SETI-351393 format. One record per residue (C-alpha): residue number from 1; residue in one letter; x, y, z. Coordinates in steps of 0.2 Angstrom, whole numbers, always signed. Layout:
% SETI-351393
kegu seq=NUM; type=a; east=X; north=Y; up=Z
...
***
This chain:
% SETI-351393
kegu seq=1; type=m; east=-96; north=+377; up=+417
kegu seq=2; type=l; east=-114; north=+371; up=+419
kegu seq=3; type=v; east=-128; north=+384; up=+414
kegu seq=4; type=n; east=-146; north=+383; up=+417
kegu seq=5; type=i; east=-154; north=+380; up=+400
kegu seq=6; type=s; east=-169; north=+392; up=+404
kegu seq=7; type=d; east=-156; north=+406; up=+406
kegu seq=8; type=i; east=-150; north=+404; up=+388
kegu seq=9; type=r; east=-156; north=+417; up=+375
kegu seq=10; type=i; east=-156; north=+413; up=+357
kegu seq=11; type=a; east=-155; north=+427; up=+344
kegu seq=12; type=k; east=-168; north=+427; up=+331
kegu seq=13; type=r; east=-155; north=+427; up=+318
kegu seq=14; type=k; east=-149; north=+409; up=+322
kegu seq=15; type=r; east=-151; north=+397; up=+307
kegu seq=16; type=n; east=-166; north=+385; up=+307
kegu seq=17; type=l; east=-165; north=+369; up=+316
kegu seq=18; type=d; east=-163; north=+352; up=+307
kegu seq=19; type=e; east=-174; north=+341; up=+318
kegu seq=20; type=s; east=-166; north=+325; up=+311
kegu seq=21; type=k; east=-149; north=+331; up=+317
kegu seq=22; type=v; east=-156; north=+336; up=+334
kegu seq=23; type=r; east=-163; north=+318; up=+336
kegu seq=24; type=e; east=-146; north=+311; up=+330
kegu seq=25; type=l; east=-137; north=+322; up=+343
kegu seq=26; type=a; east=-148; north=+317; up=+357
kegu seq=27; type=d; east=-145; north=+298; up=+353
kegu seq=28; type=s; east=-126; north=+301; up=+353
kegu seq=29; type=i; east=-127; north=+311; up=+369
kegu seq=30; type=k; east=-136; north=+297; up=+378
kegu seq=31; type=v; east=-122; north=+286; up=+374
kegu seq=32; type=v; east=-106; north=+296; up=+375
kegu seq=33; type=g; east=-112; north=+312; up=+383
kegu seq=34; type=l; east=-109; north=+330; up=+376
kegu seq=35; type=l; east=-92; north=+330; up=+368
kegu seq=36; type=n; east=-91; north=+349; up=+364
kegu seq=37; type=p; east=-99; north=+362; up=+376
kegu seq=38; type=i; east=-110; north=+376; up=+368
kegu seq=39; type=t; east=-103; north=+393; up=+367
kegu seq=40; type=l; east=-112; north=+408; up=+375
kegu seq=41; type=t; east=-108; north=+427; up=+377
kegu seq=42; type=s; east=-105; north=+434; up=+395
kegu seq=43; type=d; east=-124; north=+438; up=+396
kegu seq=44; type=n; east=-129; north=+420; up=+391
kegu seq=45; type=e; east=-133; north=+423; up=+373
kegu seq=46; type=l; east=-130; north=+408; up=+362
kegu seq=47; type=i; east=-115; north=+410; up=+350
kegu seq=48; type=s; east=-114; north=+392; up=+344
kegu seq=49; type=g; east=-122; north=+375; up=+348
kegu seq=50; type=l; east=-140; north=+377; up=+344
kegu seq=51; type=h; east=-143; north=+359; up=+339
kegu seq=52; type=r; east=-133; north=+353; up=+355
kegu seq=53; type=l; east=-144; north=+364; up=+365
kegu seq=54; type=e; east=-160; north=+358; up=+358
kegu seq=55; type=a; east=-154; north=+340; up=+360
kegu seq=56; type=y; east=-152; north=+343; up=+378
kegu seq=57; type=n; east=-170; north=+350; up=+378
kegu seq=58; type=l; east=-176; north=+335; up=+370
kegu seq=59; type=l; east=-168; north=+324; up=+383
kegu seq=60; type=g; east=-176; north=+334; up=+397
kegu seq=61; type=f; east=-160; north=+341; up=+404
kegu seq=62; type=d; east=-161; north=+357; up=+415
kegu seq=63; type=t; east=-142; north=+362; up=+413
kegu seq=64; type=i; east=-129; north=+360; up=+399
kegu seq=65; type=e; east=-110; north=+362; up=+399
kegu seq=66; type=a; east=-105; north=+379; up=+391
kegu seq=67; type=t; east=-90; north=+390; up=+389
kegu seq=68; type=k; east=-92; north=+409; up=+389
kegu seq=69; type=k; east=-84; north=+422; up=+379
kegu seq=70; type=d; east=-85; north=+441; up=+379
kegu seq=71; type=f; east=-85; north=+452; up=+364
kegu seq=72; type=e; east=-66; north=+455; up=+364
kegu seq=73; type=t; east=-63; north=+436; up=+366
kegu seq=74; type=i; east=-74; north=+433; up=+350
kegu seq=75; type=q; east=-64; north=+446; up=+341
kegu seq=76; type=r; east=-48; north=+437; up=+346
kegu seq=77; type=e; east=-55; north=+420; up=+340
kegu seq=78; type=l; east=-60; north=+428; up=+324
kegu seq=79; type=a; east=-43; north=+435; up=+321
kegu seq=80; type=e; east=-35; north=+418; up=+325
kegu seq=81; type=l; east=-47; north=+410; up=+313
kegu seq=82; type=d; east=-43; north=+422; up=+299
kegu seq=83; type=e; east=-25; north=+418; up=+301
kegu seq=84; type=n; east=-28; north=+399; up=+301
kegu seq=85; type=l; east=-38; north=+401; up=+284
kegu seq=86; type=i; east=-22; north=+408; up=+276
kegu seq=87; type=r; east=-14; north=+391; up=+279
kegu seq=88; type=r; east=-14; north=+381; up=+263
kegu seq=89; type=e; east=-12; north=+363; up=+271
kegu seq=90; type=l; east=-30; north=+364; up=+278
kegu seq=91; type=s; east=-41; north=+350; up=+271
kegu seq=92; type=a; east=-58; north=+354; up=+263
kegu seq=93; type=l; east=-67; north=+348; up=+279
kegu seq=94; type=e; east=-56; north=+359; up=+290
kegu seq=95; type=r; east=-58; north=+374; up=+279
kegu seq=96; type=a; east=-76; north=+372; up=+278
kegu seq=97; type=e; east=-77; north=+371; up=+297
kegu seq=98; type=l; east=-67; north=+387; up=+299
kegu seq=99; type=f; east=-78; north=+396; up=+286
kegu seq=100; type=v; east=-94; north=+391; up=+296
kegu seq=101; type=r; east=-86; north=+395; up=+312
kegu seq=102; type=r; east=-81; north=+412; up=+306
kegu seq=103; type=d; east=-99; north=+415; up=+300
kegu seq=104; type=e; east=-105; north=+410; up=+318
kegu seq=105; type=l; east=-93; north=+423; up=+326
kegu seq=106; type=l; east=-99; north=+437; up=+314
kegu seq=107; type=d; east=-117; north=+432; up=+319
kegu seq=108; type=a; east=-113; north=+433; up=+337
kegu seq=109; type=m; east=-105; north=+450; up=+335
kegu seq=110; type=g; east=-121; north=+456; up=+326
kegu seq=111; type=l; east=-111; north=+458; up=+309
kegu seq=112; type=r; east=-121; north=+445; up=+300
kegu seq=113; type=a; east=-136; north=+450; up=+289
kegu seq=114; type=k; east=-152; north=+441; up=+293
kegu seq=115; type=a; east=-164; north=+433; up=+281
kegu seq=116; type=g; east=-176; north=+447; up=+274
kegu seq=117; type=d; east=-163; north=+461; up=+276
kegu seq=118; type=n; east=-162; north=+473; up=+261
kegu seq=119; type=q; east=-145; north=+469; up=+254
kegu seq=120; type=h; east=-143; north=+485; up=+245
kegu seq=121; type=t; east=-145; north=+495; up=+261
kegu seq=122; type=l; east=-132; north=+485; up=+269
kegu seq=123; type=r; east=-118; north=+487; up=+257
kegu seq=124; type=g; east=-103; north=+495; up=+264
kegu seq=125; type=s; east=-110; north=+494; up=+282
kegu seq=126; type=a; east=-113; north=+481; up=+295
kegu seq=127; type=p; east=-121; north=+468; up=+295
kegu seq=128; type=k; east=-114; north=+459; up=+280
kegu seq=129; type=t; east=-122; north=+447; up=+268
kegu seq=130; type=t; east=-115; north=+430; up=+263
kegu seq=131; type=k; east=-108; north=+438; up=+247
kegu seq=132; type=q; east=-99; north=+452; up=+256
kegu seq=133; type=i; east=-92; north=+439; up=+269
kegu seq=134; type=a; east=-86; north=+427; up=+255
kegu seq=135; type=k; east=-78; north=+442; up=+246
kegu seq=136; type=e; east=-68; north=+447; up=+262
kegu seq=137; type=m; east=-62; north=+429; up=+263
kegu seq=138; type=g; east=-56; north=+429; up=+245
kegu seq=139; type=i; east=-68; north=+415; up=+240
kegu seq=140; type=a; east=-84; north=+413; up=+229
kegu seq=141; type=e; east=-101; north=+415; up=+238
kegu seq=142; type=r; east=-105; north=+397; up=+232
kegu seq=143; type=t; east=-89; north=+390; up=+241
kegu seq=144; type=l; east=-96; north=+397; up=+257
kegu seq=145; type=q; east=-113; north=+390; up=+254
kegu seq=146; type=l; east=-106; north=+373; up=+250
kegu seq=147; type=s; east=-95; north=+374; up=+265
kegu seq=148; type=k; east=-111; north=+376; up=+276
kegu seq=149; type=q; east=-118; north=+361; up=+267
kegu seq=150; type=i; east=-103; north=+350; up=+271
kegu seq=151; type=v; east=-102; north=+355; up=+290
kegu seq=152; type=n; east=-121; north=+355; up=+293
kegu seq=153; type=n; east=-126; north=+339; up=+284
kegu seq=154; type=l; east=-111; north=+328; up=+289
kegu seq=155; type=t; east=-114; north=+319; up=+306
kegu seq=156; type=e; east=-100; north=+322; up=+320
kegu seq=157; type=p; east=-95; north=+304; up=+320
kegu seq=158; type=v; east=-92; north=+304; up=+301
kegu seq=159; type=k; east=-82; north=+320; up=+303
kegu seq=160; type=d; east=-71; north=+313; up=+317
kegu seq=161; type=k; east=-68; north=+297; up=+307
kegu seq=162; type=i; east=-62; north=+305; up=+291
kegu seq=163; type=r; east=-54; north=+320; up=+298
kegu seq=164; type=d; east=-36; north=+313; up=+296
kegu seq=165; type=t; east=-39; north=+304; up=+280
kegu seq=166; type=e; east=-38; north=+309; up=+261
kegu seq=167; type=l; east=-56; north=+309; up=+261
kegu seq=168; type=a; east=-57; north=+325; up=+271
kegu seq=169; type=d; east=-49; north=+334; up=+256
kegu seq=170; type=n; east=-62; north=+328; up=+244
kegu seq=171; type=k; east=-75; north=+341; up=+243
kegu seq=172; type=e; east=-86; north=+331; up=+231
kegu seq=173; type=a; east=-86; north=+316; up=+242
kegu seq=174; type=l; east=-90; north=+326; up=+257
kegu seq=175; type=l; east=-105; north=+334; up=+248
kegu seq=176; type=l; east=-111; north=+317; up=+242
kegu seq=177; type=l; east=-110; north=+309; up=+260
kegu seq=178; type=g; east=-119; north=+324; up=+267
kegu seq=179; type=k; east=-134; north=+320; up=+256
kegu seq=180; type=l; east=-136; north=+303; up=+264
kegu seq=181; type=p; east=-147; north=+300; up=+280
kegu seq=182; type=p; east=-137; north=+300; up=+296
kegu seq=183; type=g; east=-138; north=+281; up=+298
kegu seq=184; type=q; east=-130; north=+278; up=+281
kegu seq=185; type=q; east=-116; north=+291; up=+281
kegu seq=186; type=l; east=-104; north=+281; up=+292
kegu seq=187; type=k; east=-106; north=+265; up=+282
kegu seq=188; type=a; east=-103; north=+274; up=+266
kegu seq=189; type=a; east=-87; north=+283; up=+273
kegu seq=190; type=d; east=-81; north=+265; up=+278
kegu seq=191; type=k; east=-80; north=+260; up=+260
kegu seq=192; type=l; east=-71; north=+276; up=+255
kegu seq=193; type=k; east=-52; north=+275; up=+258
kegu seq=194; type=g; east=-45; north=+290; up=+249
kegu seq=195; type=s; east=-48; north=+304; up=+236
kegu seq=196; type=e; east=-57; north=+293; up=+224
kegu seq=197; type=d; east=-66; north=+299; up=+208
kegu seq=198; type=r; east=-84; north=+303; up=+207
kegu seq=199; type=k; east=-89; north=+286; up=+200
kegu seq=200; type=r; east=-80; north=+277; up=+215
kegu seq=201; type=i; east=-89; north=+288; up=+227
kegu seq=202; type=k; east=-106; north=+286; up=+220
kegu seq=203; type=s; east=-103; north=+267; up=+219
kegu seq=204; type=a; east=-99; north=+266; up=+237
kegu seq=205; type=i; east=-114; north=+277; up=+242
kegu seq=206; type=n; east=-126; north=+267; up=+231
kegu seq=207; type=e; east=-119; north=+251; up=+238
kegu seq=208; type=v; east=-124; north=+256; up=+256
kegu seq=209; type=k; east=-141; north=+263; up=+250
kegu seq=210; type=r; east=-144; north=+247; up=+240
kegu seq=211; type=k; east=-140; north=+236; up=+255
kegu seq=212; type=e; east=-152; north=+245; up=+266
kegu seq=213; type=y; east=-165; north=+245; up=+253
kegu seq=214; type=i; east=-164; north=+227; up=+251
kegu seq=215; type=e; east=-164; north=+224; up=+270
kegu seq=216; type=e; east=-179; north=+235; up=+272
kegu seq=217; type=a; east=-188; north=+226; up=+257
kegu seq=218; type=h; east=-185; north=+209; up=+265
kegu seq=219; type=r; east=-191; north=+215; up=+282
kegu seq=220; type=k; east=-207; north=+222; up=+274
kegu seq=221; type=a; east=-209; north=+205; up=+264
kegu seq=222; type=e; east=-208; north=+195; up=+280
kegu seq=223; type=e; east=-221; north=+207; up=+289
kegu seq=224; type=f; east=-233; north=+207; up=+273
kegu seq=225; type=e; east=-250; north=+199; up=+276
kegu seq=226; type=g; east=-260; north=+198; up=+260
kegu seq=227; type=a; east=-278; north=+192; up=+257
kegu seq=228; type=d; east=-282; north=+174; up=+252
kegu seq=229; type=g; east=-265; north=+168; up=+259
kegu seq=230; type=i; east=-254; north=+179; up=+248
kegu seq=231; type=k; east=-236; north=+180; up=+254
kegu seq=232; type=l; east=-220; north=+187; up=+248
kegu seq=233; type=l; east=-204; north=+177; up=+246
kegu seq=234; type=t; east=-187; north=+184; up=+245
kegu seq=235; type=g; east=-170; north=+177; up=+242
kegu seq=236; type=d; east=-161; north=+166; up=+228
kegu seq=237; type=f; east=-175; north=+159; up=+217
kegu seq=238; type=r; east=-166; north=+143; up=+216
kegu seq=239; type=e; east=-169; north=+140; up=+234
kegu seq=240; type=v; east=-185; north=+150; up=+237
kegu seq=241; type=c; east=-194; north=+142; up=+223
kegu seq=242; type=n; east=-191; north=+125; up=+230
kegu seq=243; type=t; east=-206; north=+129; up=+242
kegu seq=244; type=i; east=-218; north=+132; up=+228
kegu seq=245; type=p; east=-228; north=+117; up=+223
kegu seq=246; type=d; east=-228; north=+111; up=+205
kegu seq=247; type=n; east=-242; north=+117; up=+193
kegu seq=248; type=s; east=-248; north=+131; up=+205
kegu seq=249; type=v; east=-243; north=+148; up=+198
kegu seq=250; type=d; east=-254; north=+157; up=+185
kegu seq=251; type=a; east=-240; north=+169; up=+178
kegu seq=252; type=i; east=-222; north=+174; up=+181
kegu seq=253; type=i; east=-217; north=+192; up=+177
kegu seq=254; type=t; east=-198; north=+195; up=+179
kegu seq=255; type=d; east=-183; north=+205; up=+175
kegu seq=256; type=p; east=-168; north=+192; up=+176
kegu seq=257; type=p; east=-150; north=+197; up=+173
kegu seq=258; type=y; east=-145; north=+195; up=+155
kegu seq=259; type=d; east=-127; north=+198; up=+154
kegu seq=260; type=k; east=-115; north=+185; up=+147
kegu seq=261; type=e; east=-110; north=+179; up=+165
kegu seq=262; type=s; east=-128; north=+177; up=+170
kegu seq=263; type=m; east=-135; north=+168; up=+155
kegu seq=264; type=p; east=-133; north=+150; up=+163
kegu seq=265; type=l; east=-145; north=+156; up=+176
kegu seq=266; type=w; east=-158; north=+156; up=+163
kegu seq=267; type=r; east=-157; north=+137; up=+162
kegu seq=268; type=d; east=-162; north=+135; up=+180
kegu seq=269; type=f; east=-174; north=+149; up=+179
kegu seq=270; type=a; east=-183; north=+141; up=+164
kegu seq=271; type=a; east=-184; north=+124; up=+172
kegu seq=272; type=t; east=-191; north=+132; up=+188
kegu seq=273; type=a; east=-204; north=+141; up=+178
kegu seq=274; type=y; east=-209; north=+126; up=+169
kegu seq=275; type=r; east=-211; north=+116; up=+185
kegu seq=276; type=v; east=-222; north=+129; up=+195
kegu seq=277; type=l; east=-233; north=+136; up=+181
kegu seq=278; type=k; east=-250; north=+129; up=+178
kegu seq=279; type=p; east=-254; north=+122; up=+161
kegu seq=280; type=s; east=-257; north=+137; up=+150
kegu seq=281; type=g; east=-248; north=+149; up=+163
kegu seq=282; type=f; east=-238; north=+163; up=+156
kegu seq=283; type=l; east=-220; north=+168; up=+158
kegu seq=284; type=i; east=-216; north=+186; up=+154
kegu seq=285; type=a; east=-197; north=+190; up=+155
kegu seq=286; type=y; east=-188; north=+206; up=+151
kegu seq=287; type=s; east=-172; north=+203; up=+141
kegu seq=288; type=g; east=-158; north=+210; up=+132
kegu seq=289; type=k; east=-152; north=+208; up=+114
kegu seq=290; type=h; east=-134; north=+203; up=+115
kegu seq=291; type=y; east=-139; north=+185; up=+120
kegu seq=292; type=l; east=-157; north=+184; up=+115
kegu seq=293; type=p; east=-155; north=+168; up=+105
kegu seq=294; type=e; east=-147; north=+159; up=+121
kegu seq=295; type=a; east=-161; north=+166; up=+132
kegu seq=296; type=m; east=-175; north=+159; up=+120
kegu seq=297; type=n; east=-166; north=+142; up=+118
kegu seq=298; type=y; east=-165; north=+140; up=+137
kegu seq=299; type=l; east=-184; north=+143; up=+138
kegu seq=300; type=l; east=-188; north=+131; up=+124
kegu seq=301; type=e; east=-177; north=+117; up=+130
kegu seq=302; type=a; east=-186; north=+118; up=+147
kegu seq=303; type=g; east=-202; north=+114; up=+138
kegu seq=304; type=l; east=-210; north=+131; up=+137
kegu seq=305; type=q; east=-219; north=+137; up=+121
kegu seq=306; type=y; east=-215; north=+153; up=+112
kegu seq=307; type=y; east=-231; north=+163; up=+113
kegu seq=308; type=w; east=-227; north=+181; up=+108
kegu seq=309; type=f; east=-214; north=+195; up=+108
kegu seq=310; type=a; east=-217; north=+213; up=+115
kegu seq=311; type=t; east=-206; north=+228; up=+114
kegu seq=312; type=i; east=-202; north=+242; up=+127
kegu seq=313; type=i; east=-197; north=+259; up=+119
kegu seq=314; type=r; east=-186; north=+269; up=+132
kegu seq=315; type=k; east=-190; north=+287; up=+128
kegu seq=316; type=g; east=-176; north=+299; up=+131
kegu seq=317; type=n; east=-164; north=+285; up=+136
kegu seq=318; type=r; east=-153; north=+275; up=+125
kegu seq=319; type=s; east=-139; north=+263; up=+127
kegu seq=320; type=e; east=-123; north=+264; up=+116
kegu seq=321; type=i; east=-116; north=+247; up=+113
kegu seq=322; type=f; east=-103; north=+252; up=+100
kegu seq=323; type=k; east=-90; north=+240; up=+108
kegu seq=324; type=y; east=-101; north=+225; up=+104
kegu seq=325; type=r; east=-113; north=+229; up=+90
kegu seq=326; type=n; east=-109; north=+247; up=+85
kegu seq=327; type=a; east=-128; north=+251; up=+88
kegu seq=328; type=r; east=-138; north=+263; up=+98
kegu seq=329; type=q; east=-151; north=+254; up=+108
kegu seq=330; type=f; east=-168; north=+263; up=+111
kegu seq=331; type=t; east=-179; north=+247; up=+113
kegu seq=332; type=r; east=-179; north=+231; up=+124
kegu seq=333; type=p; east=-187; north=+215; up=+121
kegu seq=334; type=v; east=-200; north=+206; up=+132
kegu seq=335; type=l; east=-202; north=+187; up=+129
kegu seq=336; type=i; east=-219; north=+180; up=+131
kegu seq=337; type=f; east=-219; north=+161; up=+133
kegu seq=338; type=c; east=-232; north=+149; up=+141
kegu seq=339; type=k; east=-233; north=+131; up=+148
kegu seq=340; type=p; east=-242; north=+121; up=+135
kegu seq=341; type=p; east=-256; north=+120; up=+130
kegu seq=342; type=a; east=-256; north=+138; up=+124
kegu seq=343; type=k; east=-272; north=+147; up=+128
kegu seq=344; type=p; east=-275; north=+165; up=+123
kegu seq=345; type=p; east=-280; north=+177; up=+137
kegu seq=346; type=k; east=-298; north=+183; up=+139
kegu seq=347; type=a; east=-294; north=+201; up=+134
kegu seq=348; type=p; east=-282; north=+207; up=+120
kegu seq=349; type=f; east=-265; north=+215; up=+125
kegu seq=350; type=d; east=-254; north=+227; up=+116
kegu seq=351; type=d; east=-236; north=+222; up=+113
kegu seq=352; type=l; east=-229; north=+240; up=+114
kegu seq=353; type=i; east=-224; north=+248; up=+130
kegu seq=354; type=i; east=-218; north=+266; up=+132
kegu seq=355; type=c; east=-205; north=+269; up=+146
kegu seq=356; type=e; east=-203; north=+287; up=+151
kegu seq=357; type=g; east=-192; north=+296; up=+163
kegu seq=358; type=e; east=-173; north=+295; up=+167
kegu seq=359; type=a; east=-166; north=+278; up=+172
kegu seq=360; type=q; east=-165; north=+276; up=+191
kegu seq=361; type=k; east=-149; north=+268; up=+195
kegu seq=362; type=e; east=-147; north=+272; up=+214
kegu seq=363; type=f; east=-150; north=+253; up=+219
kegu seq=364; type=h; east=-142; north=+244; up=+204
kegu seq=365; type=e; east=-133; north=+248; up=+188
kegu seq=366; type=w; east=-146; north=+238; up=+178
kegu seq=367; type=q; east=-161; north=+247; up=+186
kegu seq=368; type=q; east=-174; north=+253; up=+173
kegu seq=369; type=q; east=-184; north=+268; up=+170
kegu seq=370; type=r; east=-198; north=+271; up=+183
kegu seq=371; type=f; east=-213; north=+277; up=+173
kegu seq=372; type=i; east=-221; north=+265; up=+161
kegu seq=373; type=r; east=-237; north=+267; up=+151
kegu seq=374; type=q; east=-244; north=+256; up=+137
kegu seq=375; type=e; east=-250; north=+262; up=+121
kegu seq=376; type=r; east=-267; north=+258; up=+115
kegu seq=377; type=t; east=-267; north=+264; up=+97
kegu seq=378; type=l; east=-253; north=+260; up=+84
kegu seq=379; type=i; east=-251; north=+267; up=+66
kegu seq=380; type=d; east=-239; north=+258; up=+56
kegu seq=381; type=g; east=-230; north=+252; up=+72
kegu seq=382; type=v; east=-227; north=+270; up=+78
kegu seq=383; type=p; east=-238; north=+277; up=+92
***
């Protein structure tokens, strides 16, 4: 039935709104309409559907489709729900939805403790706390809290898409998907086919985040308007750098790939650097240690001149490369080459860089630590 939105009462105990979810629902409603009516008591107090109601408000509607239930009806639904929860064939998603729905029904019946209530005075009497409700259902309080996270954070299109798949029974995947912005959740779910392990889940999610990050970076680069004609170029350097005139670049600072498969790229990279650098221009390249001689040889073969060598110390972070060298790696080399003739910079520089903080890997497995500072004073090579 259609109900006037102005006639609907919202109890204070209803949970806080997620504004992003309201906007997302509003966009969905504009396209496909309201798929699930809100639920009201016989005197128009909201039982469930707060975000749907606010989405309708946002769209400027005066009425909304609703179903009404009296107190006895709510009690019957609660009994049916408890019976369904006993079934062991429920997926993690279905069970989470039932847990949350049960919580909503208790709230509608006035049996749900509100934020700020003194839990000690409520023990043994209504309304009940989350801990008491979880105990009644035979689950841990944390399980109920995580169920709410799953149901409240996942978008409706994602729930519908994965409901009949193995993914719906992978609680860890559901929680990780729910941490993504609404626009990325469906893309990540498309890449997950079943009950993969944590590594596979995180890889799929990071792939989506990385793709959107790169697209956004390219968009910002295209829109960038710097002073003195400065512009940003994006794409494969072997193609993009063809537009850069010879002998026109003062310095190149880069972090190229340095695994075995990528080392041949250094030949093209070195030749390009030699062509575009001005005489006495500098090339500063982050590198690895496995194929350091090969990297340096490519730079020398291109005509670049060795100038110096710097070191990055990665505090609190190390790479264990027992498979190749049986070593623990705490430092990384930075190669400093120049296009002849070599000419010292006007100001001296330090060749030790301290890199702090955890490695950031959300966009690429080779991503480095984010916080970097340069030491000014060295005593016997140790800061």
